[in-house]
N, C-alpha and C positions, 0 to 999 in steps of 0.2 A: 504494500500500500504506500503510495507516494506521500512524502512529508509535505507540510505546508510551506516549507522553505527550500524545496528542491531547486538546485541551480543558483541559489542565492549565496552571496559572500557576506559574512558578518564579522565585523571587528568589535571585540569587547575590551574596553580599557579596564585595567584592574581585574582581568579575567582569570587570574591564577589562584585567587583565594576567595573564600566566603561566598557572598551573594554573586559576585562576578563569575566565579567558577560554576555556580549553578546555572547562570544564564548561558554560559558557553556550552555546558553539557546538554541543556534542553534545546538550544538552537541547533546543535549538531544532531540531536535525535530527530529533529524536524527536517533534516536534510541539508542544512546550511553548511558551507565550507567556512571554517572558523579561523580567525586571526586573533590570537591571545596577546593583547598588548599589555604587558605586565612589567612593572618596575623590578619585581623580584624575578630575574631571568630564570633561575632554577625552577621556580614554581611554574612559570609559564611553559618551560620545556617539558616538565613532568606531565602537565595536563595535556599538552599536544601529543606526547607519546602515548598517553592513556587513550585518547580519542582515536589516534591512528591505529592502535592495536585493536580497537573495537570496530575497525572498518570505516571510520569517519575520515574526513579530510580536515587537517588542522596544522597550523604552524604557530610558533611563538615568536614574537618580536619584542625584545627588551625595550621598554618605552617609559620615558619620564614625560608625562603629559604636560608638565609645566615648562618643558624645553621645546622650543619651536622646531629645531633641527631634528630632535628625536621623534616628534610627532609626524613631521613630514616624511621621515624614513619609514615610520609605521605604515603610512598610506602607500608609499612607493613599494614596500615589500609585499603588501597585500595585492597590488596590481600586478607586480612581477610574477607572483606565484599563481594567482587565480584569475587575473585579467579584468577584474571589475570590483566594485565595492557597492553593495546594495544596502547594507545595514550598518549603522554605527550605534553601539550602546555606550553612552558616556557614563560609565560606572565608577571609574577611578576617583578616589576621594580620600582625604584624611578623615578617618573615623575609627576603624577597628584594627585592620592589619597595620596601617600606619597610625598609631594612636594619637589622641588629642587629650589635652587636659580638660577636666570638668571643673572649672573654677568660676567664681563670680566675675562679672564683666570687667571690674577694675583690677583684677589680679592676673588677667591674661597678658602675656608679654607682646610687645609690638612685633617681635620676630615670629611668634606663633600665629598671630593674626595675619601677617603678610603671607606666611607659608600656606595657611588655610585658604586664603583667597587665590593664591597662585595655583594651587592644585585643583581645588573644587570649582572655581569659577573660570580662571584663565585657562585651565586645562581643558574644560569643556568647550570653550571658544576655539582654542588652538586645534583640537581634534576635529571639531566640526569644519573649521576652515580648511583643514588638510584634505578632507574627503569630499567636500562639495564640488570641486572641479570635476572629479570623475563622475559623481552622481549627475551633474549637469550634462556632461557629455552623453550619458546614458538616457537622460530624460526621466530618471527614476531614482528614488532613494528614500530610505527611512532613517531618520535620526531620532534616537530614543534617549532622552536625558533622564537622570535620576535625581530627584529632589528628596524631600522628607516630609512626613506628616508634621514634624516640628515646625516647619516653615509656615504652616497654616494656623497653628495654634500657639506657637511659642514654647520655649522650654528653658528653665533656669539653668545656670551654671555651664553654658556652652554657647554663648552668644555669637562667637565667631563662626561656629558650625552652622547654627540656625540662619545667620545672616547670609552665609554662602549658599545655602540651599534655597533661601528665599530669592536670591539672585537668579537661580536656575529657572524659577517660574516665569520671570519676566524675559529671560533669555529665550526660553522656549517659544513664547508668543511672538516675540519680535523676529526671531529667525524664521518661524513658520510663515510670517507675512512676507519676508524677503525672498524666500526660495520656493514658495508655492508655485510660482509661474514656471519653475524648472521641473515640476513633477516630483518635488521632494516634500515629504511629510515630516514634520517635527512635532513630537509629542513627548510627554513626561510621565514617569511613574513616581509616585510619592509613597515609599514604604513606611510602615509603622515600625515600632520597636521590634527588631528582628534578632533572633539568636544566630548571628553570623560569625561570632567568634569561634575559631577552630579549637581552642583549648580553654573554654570559659572557666573561670574560678567561681567560687561560691557566691561572691558578691555579684558577679555578672548574671549568674543563674537566678539569683533572687530578684535582681532588677528586671530581667525579662519576664519572670513569673508575675511580678507586681503589675507590669504593663498589661498582662492578660486580663486583670480585673477591671481595667478601664475601657475595655472594648466590648462590643456586643457579642462577638464570638470569643468565648472565654478560654482561650488556650494560647500557648506561646507560638508566636509567628516564626516560621523557618524560611530559609532562602527559597525553598521549593514553592512556597506560597506566592512568590513574586514572578515566577517564570512564565506563567500563563499570560499575564498582562504584557510581558515583553514580547512573547511570541505573537500575540494579537497585533501589537503595534508594528512588528516586523513583517507581518504577512499581508497578503492582498485583502484580508478581511477589513483592514483599516485604511484602505486606499483613499477614502473620502473623509478622513478624520485628520485634522492637523491643529496645532496650537493648543492642545488639550492636556490636562493633568488628571491622571487617574490615581486616586488614593487607594492603596491596597494595604489595609491595616486591621481588617476584621471588625470594622465599625467603631474605631476609636474616634476618628475625626470625620463627621458627616457634614458634607457641604454641597 
C-alpha cells in the first residue's frame, strides 16, 4: 500500500533526537526520503543507518541551523542526493536535547537569550530561506514550523523560550503570505508539554505527569502524538491549508 508521502523528500532539522526523531521515523514510514539535519552528527548518522536498514531512504547532514553556510549545505546535500526538496520540518530548537535554563525573566543571561533567538527563530528563517528556491522551482513545497502551546498561553520561568516560539507564529503567517503564489504551504504545529527527553529524571517525569492534569485528555503526551499532524501538513491532504497553527496538546490550550 502506497504511503502518503511516496516520492517526496523531507528535511527534518533537529531530527536525530526526541520529537524530531519521531517525525523522521513517521515521515519515512509514509514513504518520504529523509534528510536528518542534526547538530549532533553521530545521532543523525545513527538514525539514517537505522532507517536505511529498514529499507527506507535517508541521509544525515550535520547542521547548525543558526549558521547560514551550514544550513545552505543542508539544502545542497538534500538536492544532490535526492534531486528535490518537498518538505521542511523546522524542528531544531533549544529546549531539551540542547537544554535551557528555567529561570525568572530577570535572571536569564543576555548570552542565553541571544542563543535562544539565534537557534529557535533565526534558525527557522535560515532553513526556510535555504529550501524555498528549490520549492519555487518545483512549484510545490510544504514548510512545517514548530511553535509551542506556551506561546498561546504563556509560561513562567522561561520567557526566552516562550518569546521565541511566539515569534514562530507570526513567522508562519507572514511566510505563508509571501510564498503562497509559488505553490508553497507554510503551517505550524504547537505541541503541548511532551515527554521528549530521552533519559528523563524524576523531576522531568513529575513535570510531564503534572501537565496531564491540565488537559482534557489526561495522560502524558509523547512524541508519537505529534507525528500525525506533521504528516497531515506534509501531505496532499493539506494542499489548500496555509498560514495555520494546529495545537496538539490533548486539550490543554483550546483556541
